[in-house]
MIVEX-697175 format. One record per residue: x, y, z of N, C-alpha, C in turn; residue in one letter. Coordinates in steps of 0.2 Angstrom, whole numbers, padded with zeros to 4 digits, always signed. Example, Ala and Ser with C-alpha at 12.3 -4.5 7.8 and 13.67 -1.06 7.14 Angstrom:
% MIVEX-697175
+0066-0028+0039+0062-0022+0039+0066-0016+0039A +0064-0011+0035+0068-0005+0036+0064+0000+0039S 
//
This chain:
% MIVEX-697175
-0034+0045-0005-0039+0042+0000-0039+0034-0001M -0038+0030+0004-0038+0023+0004-0044+0020+0002A -0043+0015-0003-0049+0011-0005-0052+0007+0001F -0047+0003+0004-0049-0001+0010-0050+0003+0016I -0056+0005+0018-0057+0009+0024-0059+0004+0030K -0060+0007+0036-0062+0004+0042-0068+0000+0041D -0073+0003+0037-0079+0001+0036-0080-0004+0030S -0074-0006+0027-0074-0010+0021-0079-0016+0022F -0083-0018+0018-0088-0023+0018-0093-0023+0024L -0093-0018+0028-0097-0017+0034-0103-0012+0032L -0109-0014+0031-0114-0009+0028-0118-0006+0034E -0118-0008+0040-0122-0005+0045-0117-0004+0051T -0120+0001+0056-0116+0002+0062-0115-0005+0066P -0121-0009+0066-0120-0015+0070-0115-0020+0067Q -0114-0020+0060-0109-0024+0057-0102-0021+0059A -0101-0015+0059-0095-0012+0061-0093-0013+0069E -0098-0013+0073-0097-0014+0080-0095-0022+0081E -0098-0026+0078-0097-0033+0078-0090-0035+0076L -0088-0032+0070-0081-0033+0068-0076-0030+0072Y -0076-0023+0073-0071-0020+0077-0070-0022+0084H -0076-0023+0087-0076-0025+0095-0075-0032+0096S -0077-0037+0091-0077-0044+0093-0072-0048+0088F -0072-0047+0082-0069-0051+0077-0062-0049+0076A -0061-0043+0075-0054-0040+0072-0048-0043+0076E -0048-0043+0082-0042-0045+0086-0041-0052+0088E -0046-0056+0086-0046-0063+0087-0040-0067+0084M -0036-0071+0087-0031-0075+0084-0033-0079+0078P -0029-0081+0074-0030-0085+0068-0028-0092+0069I -0032-0097+0068-0030-0104+0067-0031-0106+0060I -0026-0107+0056-0027-0108+0049-0026-0116+0048D -0031-0119+0048-0031-0127+0049-0030-0130+0042Y -0030-0126+0037-0028-0130+0030-0025-0125+0026H -0019-0126+0024-0015-0122+0019-0010-0126+0016N -0007-0123+0011-0001-0126+0007+0005-0122+0008H +0006-0119+0013+0013-0116+0014+0019-0120+0014L +0024-0118+0013+0031-0122+0013+0033-0122+0020S +0033-0128+0023+0036-0129+0030+0043-0127+0030P +0047-0128+0025+0054-0126+0025+0054-0118+0026E +0050-0114+0022+0050-0107+0023+0048-0105+0030H +0044-0109+0033+0042-0107+0040+0048-0108+0044V +0050-0114+0044+0055-0116+0049+0062-0112+0048A +0063-0110+0042+0070-0106+0041+0068-0099+0042S +0062-0097+0043+0060-0090+0044+0063-0086+0037D +0061-0089+0032+0063-0087+0025+0062-0079+0024H +0066-0076+0021+0066-0069+0019+0065-0069+0011Q +0059-0067+0009+0058-0066+0002+0062-0061-0001F +0065-0062-0007+0069-0057-0011+0065-0051-0013K +0059-0052-0015+0054-0047-0018+0047-0049-0018N +0043-0045-0020+0035-0046-0019+0033-0052-0024I +0037-0052-0030+0035-0057-0035+0036-0064-0032T +0042-0065-0029+0043-0072-0025+0038-0073-0020E +0036-0068-0016+0031-0069-0011+0024-0069-0013A +0022-0066-0019+0015-0065-0020+0013-0068-0027W +0017-0069-0032+0015-0072-0038+0017-0079-0040L +0023-0081-0036+0025-0088-0037+0020-0093-0035T +0018-0097-0039+0013-0103-0038+0006-0100-0036D +0004-0094-0038-0003-0091-0037-0007-0092-0043D -0011-0098-0043-0015-0100-0049-0020-0095-0050H -0023-0091-0045-0028-0086-0046-0025-0081-0051Y -0019-0078-0049-0017-0073-0053-0015-0075-0060K -0012-0081-0060-0010-0083-0067-0016-0084-0071W -0021-0086-0069-0027-0087-0073-0030-0080-0076R -0030-0075-0071-0032-0068-0073-0027-0065-0078A -0021-0066-0077-0016-0063-0082-0017-0066-0089M -0018-0073-0089-0019-0076-0096-0025-0073-0099R -0031-0073-0095-0037-0070-0098-0036-0063-0100T -0032-0059-0097-0030-0052-0099-0026-0052-0105F -0023-0058-0107-0019-0058-0113-0011-0057-0112G -0009-0058-0106-0002-0058-0104+0001-0064-0106I +0007-0064-0110+0011-0069-0112+0014-0073-0106D +0014-0080-0108+0016-0085-0102+0023-0083-0100E +0027-0080-0104+0034-0078-0102+0034-0074-0096Q +0028-0070-0095+0028-0065-0089+0024-0068-0083F +0022-0075-0084+0018-0078-0079+0022-0084-0076I +0024-0089-0079+0028-0094-0077+0034-0095-0081T +0036-0090-0085+0041-0090-0090+0048-0087-0087G +0052-0085-0091+0059-0083-0090+0059-0075-0089G +0054-0072-0089+0055-0064-0088+0057-0063-0081A +0060-0057-0079+0063-0055-0073+0057-0055-0068S +0059-0055-0062+0053-0054-0056+0050-0047-0057D +0054-0042-0059+0051-0035-0059+0046-0035-0065E +0048-0038-0071+0044-0038-0077+0038-0042-0075E +0038-0047-0072+0032-0051-0070+0027-0047-0065K +0030-0043-0061+0026-0039-0056+0023-0033-0061F +0027-0031-0065+0024-0025-0069+0018-0028-0073Q +0018-0034-0076+0013-0037-0080+0007-0038-0075K +0008-0040-0069+0002-0041-0064-0001-0034-0063W +0003-0029-0062+0001-0023-0060-0004-0020-0066A -0002-0022-0072-0006-0020-0078-0013-0023-0078E -0013-0029-0075-0019-0033-0075-0024-0031-0070T -0021-0029-0064-0025-0028-0058-0031-0023-0059V -0030-0017-0062-0036-0013-0063-0042-0017-0067P -0040-0022-0071-0045-0025-0075-0048-0031-0071Y -0046-0032-0065-0049-0038-0061-0055-0036-0057T -0057-0030-0058-0063-0027-0054-0069-0032-0054L -0071-0033-0048-0077-0037-0047-0074-0045-0046R -0068-0046-0048-0065-0052-0046-0062-0052-0039N -0062-0057-0035-0060-0056-0028-0052-0054-0028P -0049-0055-0033-0042-0053-0033-0041-0046-0032L -0046-0042-0035-0045-0035-0034-0045-0033-0026Y -0050-0036-0023-0050-0034-0015-0044-0037-0012H -0042-0043-0013-0037-0047-0010-0030-0043-0011W -0029-0041-0017-0023-0037-0019-0022-0031-0015T -0027-0027-0014-0027-0020-0011-0027-0021-0003H -0031-0026-0001-0031-0028+0006-0024-0030+0008L -0020-0034+0004-0014-0037+0006-0009-0031+0006E -0009-0027+0001-0004-0022+0000-0005-0017+0006L -0011-0016+0008-0012-0011+0014-0010-0015+0021Q -0012-0021+0022-0011-0024+0028-0003-0026+0029R +0000-0028+0024+0007-0030+0025+0012-0024+0024Y +0011-0020+0019+0015-0015+0017+0013-0007+0018F +0007-0006+0021+0005+0000+0022+0004+0004+0016G +0002+0001+0010+0001+0004+0004-0006+0005+0003I -0008+0011+0002-0015+0013+0001-0017+0014-0006D -0012+0015-0011-0013+0016-0018-0016+0010-0021D -0020+0012-0026-0023+0006-0030-0017+0004-0035L -0015-0002-0036-0010-0004-0040-0012-0004-0047L -0007+0000-0051-0008+0001-0058-0001+0000-0061T -0001+0000-0068+0005+0000-0072+0010+0006-0070S +0007+0012-0069+0010+0018-0068+0014+0018-0061S +0012+0015-0056+0015+0015-0050+0018+0008-0048N +0018+0004-0053+0021-0003-0051+0028-0003-0049A +0032+0001-0053+0039+0001-0051+0041+0004-0044G +0037+0009-0042+0038+0012-0035+0036+0007-0030R +0030+0003-0031+0028-0001-0026+0032-0008-0026I +0035-0010-0032+0040-0015-0032+0046-0014-0028Y +0048-0008-0028+0054-0006-0024+0053-0005-0017R +0047-0002-0016+0045-0001-0009+0044-0008-0005D +0040-0012-0008+0039-0019-0005+0046-0023-0005T +0050-0022-0010+0056-0026-0009+0060-0024-0003K +0060-0017-0002+0064-0015+0004+0061-0017+0010E +0055-0017+0011+0051-0020+0017+0052-0027+0018Q +0052-0031+0013+0053-0038+0013+0060-0040+0016L +0065-0036+0016+0071-0037+0018+0072-0036+0026Q +0067-0033+0029+0066-0032+0036+0064-0038+0040K +0066-0039+0046+0064-0045+0050+0056-0045+0051K +0053-0040+0051+0046-0040+0052+0042-0043+0046G +0046-0044+0040+0043-0046+0034+0046-0053+0032H +0049-0056+0037+0051-0063+0036+0045-0067+0036S +0045-0074+0034+0039-0078+0035+0036-0078+0041T +0040-0078+0047+0037-0078+0053+0034-0071+0055I +0038-0066+0053+0035-0059+0054+0029-0058+0050G +0028-0060+0044+0021-0060+0040+0016-0063+0044L +0017-0069+0047+0012-0073+0051+0010-0069+0057L +0015-0066+0060+0014-0063+0067+0010-0056+0065E +0011-0053+0060+0007-0047+0058+0000-0048+0058Q -0002-0054+0056-0009-0056+0055-0012-0060+0062C -0008-0060+0067-0010-0063+0073-0011-0071+0072N -0007-0074+0068-0008-0081+0067-0005-0085+0073V -0010-0089+0075-0008-0093+0081-0005-0100+0079E -0008-0103+0074-0006-0110+0072-0008-0111+0065V -0003-0114+0061-0005-0116+0054-0004-0124+0054I -0008-0127+0050-0008-0134+0048-0006-0134+0041C +0000-0137+0039+0002-0137+0032-0001-0144+0029T +0001-0145+0023-0002-0151+0020+0004-0155+0018T +0004-0161+0020+0010-0165+0020+0009-0173+0017D +0013-0175+0013+0013-0182+0010+0015-0187+0016D +0012-0193+0016+0014-0198+0021+0021-0199+0021P +0025-0198+0015+0032-0200+0015+0036-0194+0018T +0033-0188+0020+0037-0183+0022+0040-0184+0029D +0047-0182+0030+0050-0183+0036+0048-0179+0042T +0044-0173+0040+0042-0168+0045+0048-0165+0048L +0054-0165+0045+0060-0162+0048+0059-0155+0050A +0055-0151+0046+0054-0144+0048+0049-0143+0053H +0044-0147+0054+0039-0147+0059+0043-0149+0066H +0047-0153+0065+0051-0156+0071+0056-0150+0074R +0059-0147+0069+0063-0142+0071+0060-0136+0075S +0054-0134+0072+0050-0129+0075+0047-0131+0082M +0045-0138+0083+0043-0140+0089+0049-0140+0094A +0055-0142+0092+0060-0142+0097+0062-0135+0100K +0061-0130+0095+0062-0123+0097+0056-0120+0101E +0050-0123+0101+0044-0121+0104+0042-0114+0101D +0043-0114+0095+0042-0108+0091+0035-0106+0090A +0034-0099+0089+0027-0097+0088+0027-0093+0081S +0022-0093+0077+0016-0097+0078+0018-0105+0077P +0014-0109+0080+0015-0116+0079+0013-0119+0072K +0017-0123+0070+0016-0126+0063+0015-0134+0064M +0010-0136+0062+0008-0143+0063+0006-0147+0057L +0008-0153+0056+0007-0156+0049+0000-0159+0048P -0002-0160+0042-0009-0163+0040-0007-0169+0036T -0010-0174+0037-0009-0181+0033-0013-0180+0026F -0009-0180+0021-0013-0179+0014-0011-0185+0010R -0014-0191+0010-0012-0197+0007-0015-0198+0000P -0016-0193-0004-0019-0193-0011-0015-0198-0015D -0008-0198-0015-0004-0202-0019-0004-0210-0017K -0007-0211-0011-0007-0218-0009-0012-0222-0013V -0017-0219-0016-0022-0222-0020-0022-0220-0027Y -0017-0216-0029-0017-0214-0036-0013-0219-0040A -0017-0225-0042-0014-0230-0045-0015-0230-0053I -0017-0225-0056-0019-0225-0063-0012-0226-0067E -0007-0223-0064+0000-0224-0067+0004-0229-0063D +0005-0235-0066+0008-0240-0062+0015-0238-0061N +0019-0236-0066+0026-0234-0064+0027-0229-0059N +0023-0224-0060+0024-0218-0054+0022-0221-0048A +0017-0225-0047+0014-0228-0041+0019-0232-0038Y +0023-0236-0042+0028-0241-0039+0034-0237-0036R +0035-0232-0040+0041-0227-0037+0039-0224-0031T +0033-0222-0030+0030-0219-0024+0030-0224-0018Y +0028-0230-0020+0028-0236-0014+0035-0237-0012L +0040-0237-0016+0047-0238-0014+0049-0232-0009E +0047-0226-0010+0049-0221-0005+0045-0222+0001R +0038-0224+0001+0034-0225+0007+0037-0231+0011L +0040-0236+0007+0043-0242+0011+0049-0240+0014G +0053-0235+0011+0059-0233+0014+0058-0229+0021E +0053-0225+0021+0052-0220+0027+0048-0224+0032V +0045-0229+0030+0041-0233+0035+0045-0239+0038S +0050-0241+0034+0054-0247+0036+0050-0253+0035G +0045-0253+0030+0041-0259+0028+0043-0260+0020I +0044-0266+0019+0045-0268+0012+0038-0270+0009Q +0036-0265+0005+0029-0266+0002+0028-0270-0004I +0026-0277-0002+0025-0282-0007+0018-0284-0008K +0013-0282-0004+0006-0283-0004+0002-0277-0001S -0004-0278-0002-0009-0273+0000-0009-0272+0008Y -0008-0278+0011-0008-0278+0018-0002-0274+0021Q +0004-0275+0017+0010-0271+0019+0009-0264+0018D +0005-0262+0013+0004-0255+0012+0000-0252+0018L -0005-0256+0020-0009-0253+0026-0005-0253+0032I +0000-0258+0033+0004-0258+0039+0009-0252+0038T +0011-0250+0033+0016-0245+0032+0012-0238+0033A +0006-0237+0031+0002-0231+0032+0001-0230+0039L -0001-0236+0043-0002-0235+0050+0004-0233+0054K +0010-0235+0052+0016-0233+0055+0017-0225+0053K +0016-0223+0047+0017-0216+0046+0012-0212+0049R +0005-0214+0050+0000-0210+0054+0003-0210+0061M +0005-0215+0064+0008-0215+0071+0013-0210+0071A +0018-0209+0066+0023-0204+0066+0021-0197+0066Y +0016-0196+0061+0013-0190+0061+0010-0188+0067F +0006-0192+0071+0003-0191+0077+0008-0189+0082H +0013-0192+0083+0018-0190+0087+0021-0183+0086E +0020-0181+0080+0023-0174+0078+0018-0169+0078N +0012-0170+0081+0007-0165+0082+0001-0165+0077G +0001-0170+0072-0004-0170+0067-0011-0172+0070C -0016-0169+0069-0023-0170+0071-0028-0170+0066R -0025-0169+0059-0030-0168+0054-0027-0172+0048L -0032-0175+0044-0030-0178+0037-0034-0174+0032S -0032-0175+0026-0035-0171+0020-0035-0175+0014D -0040-0174+0010-0040-0178+0004-0044-0174-0002H -0040-0174-0008-0043-0171-0013-0046-0176-0019G -0052-0176-0020-0055-0181-0024-0061-0178-0028L -0062-0181-0034-0067-0178-0038-0074-0180-0035E -0074-0186-0032-0080-0188-0028-0078-0194-0024Q -0082-0196-0019-0081-0202-0015-0084-0207-0018L -0081-0213-0018-0084-0219-0021-0087-0224-0016Y -0092-0228-0018-0094-0233-0013-0095-0240-0017H -0093-0245-0013-0094-0252-0015-0096-0256-0009F -0098-0262-0010-0099-0266-0004-0092-0269-0003E -0090-0269+0003-0083-0272+0005-0082-0279+0001M -0076-0280-0001-0074-0286-0004-0078-0287-0011N -0080-0282-0014-0083-0282-0021-0077-0284-0026S -0071-0282-0025-0066-0284-0029-0060-0287-0024Y -0056-0291-0027-0050-0294-0023-0045-0288-0022G -0044-0285-0017-0039-0279-0016-0032-0282-0017I -0030-0288-0015-0024-0290-0016-0022-0291-0023E -0028-0294-0027-0027-0295-0034-0026-0288-0038A -0030-0283-0036-0029-0277-0039-0022-0274-0038I -0019-0275-0031-0013-0273-0030-0007-0276-0034F -0008-0283-0035-0004-0287-0039-0003-0284-0046A -0009-0283-0049-0009-0280-0055-0005-0273-0056K -0006-0269-0051-0002-0263-0051+0006-0264-0051V +0008-0269-0046+0015-0271-0045+0018-0274-0052M +0013-0277-0055+0016-0281-0061+0014-0277-0068N +0012-0271-0067+0011-0266-0073+0005-0268-0077G +0000-0272-0075-0005-0274-0078-0010-0268-0078V -0013-0266-0084-0018-0260-0084-0024-0262-0080P -0027-0257-0077-0033-0258-0073-0039-0256-0076L -0045-0259-0074-0051-0256-0076-0053-0250-0071E -0058-0246-0074-0059-0240-0070-0063-0242-0063I -0067-0247-0063-0070-0249-0057-0065-0252-0052E -0059-0255-0055-0054-0257-0050-0050-0251-0047E -0049-0246-0051-0046-0240-0048-0050-0237-0043I -0057-0237-0044-0062-0234-0039-0062-0238-0033Q -0062-0244-0034-0063-0249-0028-0057-0248-0024Y -0051-0248-0027-0045-0247-0023-0045-0241-0019F -0047-0235-0022-0048-0229-0018-0053-0230-0012T -0058-0233-0014-0063-0234-0009-0061-0238-0003F -0058-0244-0004-0056-0248+0002-0050-0245+0005E -0046-0241+0002-0040-0238+0005-0042-0233+0010T -0047-0229+0007-0050-0223+0011-0053-0226+0018L -0057-0231+0017-0060-0234+0023-0055-0236+0028V -0050-0240+0026-0044-0241+0031-0042-0235+0034H -0040-0230+0030-0037-0224+0033-0042-0221+0038L -0048-0220+0036-0053-0216+0040-0054-0220+0047C -0054-0227+0047-0055-0230+0053-0049-0229+0057R -0043-0228+0054-0037-0227+0058-0037-0219+0061E -0040-0215+0057-0041-0208+0059-0045-0208+0065Y -0051-0212+0065-0056-0212+0071-0052-0214+0077H -0048-0219+0076-0044-0222+0082-0040-0217+0085K -0036-0213+0080-0032-0208+0083-0035-0201+0085L -0042-0201+0084-0045-0195+0086-0044-0189+0081G -0042-0190+0075-0041-0185+0070-0047-0182+0067W -0047-0176+0064-0052-0174+0060-0050-0176+0052V -0055-0178+0049-0054-0180+0042-0058-0175+0037Q -0054-0172+0032-0057-0167+0028-0057-0170+0021Q -0062-0169+0017-0063-0171+0010-0065-0165+0006F -0060-0163+0001-0061-0158-0004-0064-0161-0010H -0070-0160-0012-0073-0164-0017-0076-0159-0023L -0075-0162-0029-0078-0158-0035-0074-0155-0040G -0067-0155-0039-0063-0152-0044-0061-0156-0050A -0062-0153-0056-0060-0156-0062-0053-0153-0064L -0048-0157-0063-0041-0155-0063-0038-0156-0070R -0033-0152-0072-0029-0152-0078-0033-0153-0084N -0037-0149-0085-0042-0149-0091-0038-0148-0097T -0034-0143-0097-0030-0141-0104-0024-0146-0105N -0025-0151-0109-0020-0156-0110-0013-0153-0113K -0014-0148-0118-0008-0145-0121-0004-0141-0115R -0008-0137-0111-0004-0134-0106-0001-0138-0101K -0005-0144-0099-0002-0149-0095+0005-0151-0097L +0005-0153-0104+0011-0155-0106+0017-0150-0106G +0015-0144-0107+0020-0138-0107+0022-0136-0100L +0017-0136-0095+0019-0133-0089+0018-0137-0083L +0015-0143-0084+0014-0148-0079+0008-0147-0075G +0006-0151-0070+0000-0150-0066+0000-0144-0061P -0005-0142-0059-0006-0137-0054-0003-0130-0056D -0005-0129-0062-0003-0122-0065-0009-0118-0067T -0015-0119-0065-0020-0115-0066-0025-0117-0071G -0026-0124-0072-0030-0126-0078-0036-0131-0075F -0038-0130-0069-0043-0134-0065-0049-0130-0065D -0055-0133-0064-0061-0130-0064-0066-0134-0059S -0072-0131-0059-0077-0134-0055-0080-0140-0059I -0080-0146-0056-0083-0152-0060-0090-0153-0058G -0094-0156-0062-0101-0158-0061-0102-0165-0059D -0098-0167-0055-0099-0174-0052-0105-0175-0048F -0108-0181-0048-0113-0182-0043-0110-0184-0037P -0113-0182-0031-0110-0182-0025-0114-0186-0020Q -0121-0184-0019-0125-0186-0013-0125-0193-0012A -0127-0198-0017-0128-0205-0015-0122-0208-0013I -0117-0208-0016-0110-0211-0014-0108-0208-0008N -0108-0202-0007-0106-0198-0001-0110-0201+0005L -0116-0202+0005-0120-0205+0010-0118-0212+0012A -0117-0216+0006-0115-0223+0007-0108-0223+0010K -0104-0219+0008-0097-0219+0011-0097-0218+0018F -0100-0213+0020-0101-0211+0027-0104-0216+0031L -0109-0219+0028-0113-0225+0032-0108-0231+0033N -0104-0232+0028-0099-0238+0029-0095-0237+0036T -0093-0231+0037-0090-0229+0043-0094-0229+0049L -0100-0226+0048-0105-0225+0054-0108-0231+0056E -0108-0236+0051-0111-0243+0053-0107-0247+0058G -0101-0245+0058-0096-0249+0063-0094-0244+0068T -0097-0238+0069-0095-0234+0074-0089-0231+0073G -0086-0230+0067-0080-0227+0066-0079-0221+0061Q -0085-0217+0062-0085-0211+0058-0083-0205+0063L -0077-0203+0061-0074-0197+0066-0077-0190+0063G -0074-0185+0067-0075-0179+0065-0073-0177+0057K -0078-0174+0054-0077-0174+0046-0079-0167+0044T -0075-0164+0039-0077-0158+0036-0077-0160+0028I -0083-0158+0025-0084-0159+0018-0084-0152+0015L -0079-0151+0010-0079-0145+0006-0082-0146-0001Y -0086-0142-0003-0089-0142-0009-0087-0137-0014N -0085-0139-0020-0083-0134-0025-0088-0132-0030L -0094-0136-0030-0099-0134-0035-0105-0130-0031D -0105-0124-0031-0110-0120-0027-0117-0123-0028P -0119-0126-0033-0126-0128-0034-0127-0134-0029A -0122-0137-0026-0123-0142-0022-0122-0140-0014L -0122-0134-0013-0121-0132-0006-0126-0135-0001N -0132-0135-0003-0137-0137+0001-0137-0145+0002E -0134-0148-0003-0133-0156-0003-0128-0157+0003V -0122-0153+0002-0117-0154+0007-0119-0152+0014F -0123-0147+0015-0125-0145+0022-0130-0149+0025A -0135-0152+0021-0139-0157+0024-0136-0164+0025T -0131-0166+0021-0128-0172+0022-0124-0172+0028M -0121-0166+0030-0117-0165+0036-0122-0167+0042A -0128-0164+0042-0133-0165+0047-0135-0172+0048G -0135-0176+0042-0137-0183+0043-0133-0187+0048N -0127-0185+0049-0122-0189+0052-0120-0186+0059F -0123-0180+0061-0121-0178+0067-0125-0182+0072N -0122-0184+0078-0125-0189+0082-0125-0187+0089D -0124-0180+0091-0124-0178+0098-0118-0179+0102G -0113-0183+0099-0107-0185+0103-0102-0179+0103S -0102-0175+0098-0097-0169+0097-0101-0164+0094V -0099-0158+0097-0103-0152+0094-0100-0151+0087R -0105-0151+0082-0103-0150+0075-0098-0155+0072G -0100-0161+0074-0095-0167+0072-0094-0167+0065K -0099-0167+0061-0099-0167+0054-0101-0160+0051I -0096-0157+0047-0097-0150+0045-0097-0149+0038Q -0100-0144+0035-0099-0142+0028-0094-0137+0029M -0088-0138+0025-0082-0133+0026-0084-0126+0023G -0079-0122+0024-0079-0115+0022-0079-0115+0014S -0081-0109+0011-0081-0108+0004-0074-0110+0001G -0074-0114-0003-0067-0117-0005-0065-0115-0013W -0059-0113-0014-0056-0112-0020-0060-0106-0024W -0065-0108-0029-0068-0103-0033-0074-0100-0028Y -0075-0103-0023-0080-0100-0018-0078-0096-0012N -0071-0095-0012-0069-0091-0006-0069-0083-0008D -0075-0081-0010-0076-0074-0012-0082-0072-0009Q -0084-0066-0010-0090-0063-0007-0096-0067-0008L -0098-0068-0014-0104-0072-0016-0104-0079-0013D -0098-0082-0015-0097-0089-0013-0097-0090-0005G -0094-0086-0002-0094-0087+0006-0101-0085+0009M -0104-0080+0006-0111-0079+0008-0116-0085+0007E -0115-0088+0001-0119-0093+0000-0118-0099+0004R -0112-0100+0006-0110-0106+0010-0112-0104+0017Q -0112-0098+0019-0114-0097+0026-0122-0097+0027L -0125-0095+0021-0132-0096+0021-0135-0103+0021N -0131-0107+0018-0133-0114+0017-0132-0118+0024A -0126-0116+0027-0125-0118+0034-0130-0116+0039V -0132-0110+0039-0137-0107+0043-0143-0110+0042S -0146-0111+0036-0152-0113+0035-0153-0121+0036N -0148-0124+0035-0148-0132+0035-0145-0135+0041M -0141-0130+0045-0138-0133+0051-0137-0128+0056G -0132-0127+0059-0131-0122+0065-0124-0118+0063L -0125-0112+0061-0120-0107+0060-0115-0107+0066L -0118-0107+0072-0115-0106+0078-0110-0111+0080S -0110-0117+0076-0105-0123+0077-0100-0123+0072C -0100-0118+0067-0095-0118+0061-0088-0117+0063F -0083-0120+0061-0076-0119+0063-0073-0114+0059V -0076-0110+0054-0074-0104+0051-0069-0105+0045G -0065-0100+0044-0061-0099+0038-0054-0102+0038M -0052-0103+0032-0045-0105+0031-0042-0102+0025L -0036-0102+0024-0033-0099+0018-0032-0104+0012T -0031-0110+0013-0030-0115+0007-0025-0112+0002D -0020-0109+0005-0015-0105+0000-0008-0107+0001S -0004-0105-0004+0003-0106-0004+0006-0100-0002R +0003-0094-0002+0006-0088-0001+0006-0086+0007S +0011-0083+0009+0012-0080+0016+0008-0073+0016F +0006-0071+0010+0003-0064+0010-0005-0065+0010L -0007-0071+0011-0015-0073+0010-0019-0072+0016S -0016-0071+0022-0020-0071+0028-0025-0066+0029F -0025-0060+0026-0030-0056+0026-0037-0059+0024P -0037-0065+0020-0043-0068+0019-0047-0070+0025R -0044-0071+0031-0047-0072+0037-0051-0065+0039H -0048-0060+0038-0051-0053+0039-0057-0052+0034E -0056-0054+0028-0061-0053+0023-0067-0057+0025Y -0066-0064+0027-0072-0068+0030-0075-0065+0036F -0071-0063+0040-0074-0060+0047-0078-0054+0045R -0076-0050+0041-0080-0044+0039-0086-0046+0036R -0086-0051+0031-0092-0053+0028-0097-0056+0033L -0094-0060+0038-0098-0063+0043-0102-0058+0047L -0098-0053+0049-0101-0048+0053-0106-0043+0050C -0105-0043+0043-0110-0039+0039-0116-0043+0038N -0116-0049+0038-0122-0053+0037-0126-0052+0044I -0123-0053+0049-0126-0053+0056-0128-0046+0057L -0124-0041+0056-0126-0034+0057-0132-0032+0053G -0133-0034+0047-0139-0033+0043-0145-0037+0046N -0144-0043+0048-0149-0046+0051-0152-0043+0058D -0147-0040+0061-0149-0036+0067-0153-0030+0065I -0151-0026+0060-0154-0020+0057-0161-0022+0055K -0162-0028+0052-0169-0030+0049-0173-0033+0054K -0171-0034+0060-0175-0037+0065-0175-0044+0065G -0171-0047+0061-0171-0055+0060-0168-0059+0066L -0163-0055+0069-0160-0058+0075-0160-0053+0081V -0160-0055+0087-0160-0050+0092-0155-0045+0092P -0156-0039+0094-0151-0033+0094-0147-0034+0101N -0144-0039+0101-0139-0041+0107-0132-0041+0105D -0129-0036+0105-0122-0036+0102-0117-0040+0106I -0118-0041+0112-0113-0045+0116-0114-0052+0115E -0121-0054+0114-0122-0061+0113-0120-0063+0105Y -0122-0059+0101-0120-0061+0094-0112-0060+0093I -0109-0055+0096-0102-0054+0096-0098-0060+0098G -0101-0063+0104-0098-0069+0106-0098-0075+0101S -0104-0075+0098-0105-0081+0093-0100-0079+0087L -0099-0073+0085-0094-0072+0080-0087-0074+0082V -0085-0073+0088-0079-0075+0091-0078-0083+0091Q -0084-0086+0092-0084-0093+0092-0082-0096+0085D -0085-0093+0080-0084-0095+0073-0077-0093+0070I -0075-0087+0072-0068-0085+0070-0063-0089+0073C -0064-0091+0079-0058-0094+0083-0059-0100+0088Y -0064-0099+0092-0065-0103+0098-0067-0110+0096R -0072-0110+0091-0074-0117+0088-0069-0121+0085N -0064-0118+0081-0059-0122+0078-0054-0124+0084A -0053-0120+0089-0048-0122+0094-0051-0128+0098K -0057-0128+0099-0060-0134+0102-0061-0140+0098A -0063-0139+0092-0065-0145+0087-0058-0149+0085Y -0053-0145+0084-0047-0149+0081-0043-0152+0086F -0044-0150+0092-0040-0153+0098-0032-0153+0096N -0030-0148+0093-0023-0148+0091-0017-0149+0096L -0019-0148+0102-0014-0149+0107-0007-0145+0106G -0008-0139+0103-0001-0136+0102+0000-0132+0109Y -0004-0132+0114-0002-0130+0120+0001-0135+0125N +0001-0141+0122+0004-0147+0125+0011-0148+0122Q +0016-0151+0126+0022-0153+0124+0022-0159+0119K +0025-0158+0113+0025-0164+0108+0032-0168+0109I +0031-0174+0110+0037-0178+0111+0041-0179+0104D +0046-0176+0103+0050-0176+0097+0057-0179+0098I +0058-0183+0103+0064-0187+0104+0065-0192+0098T +0071-0193+0097+0073-0198+0091+0071-0205+0094E 
//
């Protein structure tokens, strides 16, 4: 008997009706992920489930390490089948971790496999999924189509040529793939040598010889214009916290000259450089009509020995305890004060600060745009049942759930899109329970329409992606 049933996560008849009659068939706008644009544009065919499912999945890597699996079977030289076998051995012991639900939901939705994954059936499931992954319906486009994905917004560095996005646009392909401007490396000046190498690349693609800070801003504006021409309507930033200074607290050109000359910087100079650069970027986003996203609160690369062995982004990041409220308010006021605060989504990694982020969003809504400033969906360690429920309750109690733009995958995996289903089931369960308790009206049509707004329509209106419009991609 299947573990994932039609009533999965749905505790009341009202929740079941909301999900199956209103949420289930809605298209997906995945407005933030880390999918490979090349794999989308080439309609890549994965050779096996390890390549599709375990490569670059930090969630699974952390679980396997905790369970005592040797690194050889995680990021090392073991065969793909051996790595899958070790993951299968781990899965039964992930009970109550979201990986347990995600694993079985994804096996069922993409491969029709109802069995619980264990070490004893791993070989059969590996062979079964490998065979299915060779079929057209399980190419990258096929996997997206299976989940009714309408548009994906990838995460792209300012130096990216967007060649894969352009090829998709020329073919008027479906689902639509649009870029997101992620300029984290633009203000990562801690390592002078690496930064100067990055500026050389940025200068090449922008046609600007970057010798001064003003040259840098000019180059970035050119890249933003290029991204905009190619369908970009969002930016994104990953930061421990936002900084705030009075403008011109430091000489920005002097800081830039230090970087270019290899002179070590003080921590305040690094923070000021980030602050002023973000202000310039955000003012340009406002001019272009983009949505700006801030992912705040991650403490990255904490295990220095493993960082040296495996490199960054290998599963050694955690929730940080950075102060957020005061500088976040001041940073947003810097833009608000000149009328240049655009649509903004604030993602919080520390669940203890959910209400801080939810109330901060409300401080800067001005009636010009529905839900102009938003607290983003449960992110990273919070995109599980408890984390998403706490996020939804914070948004409901401190703002308007009805204006929320909903879920995203924030994933590198083409098998992660059932996370939208997971979110939708949880949303319907919360509202279904509210109906049963008499906390909201027993009006299924009205609440069902609100569910559809949160799952799809709000995002489509908010992001103004323009994917129904022809994008000019002429040379």
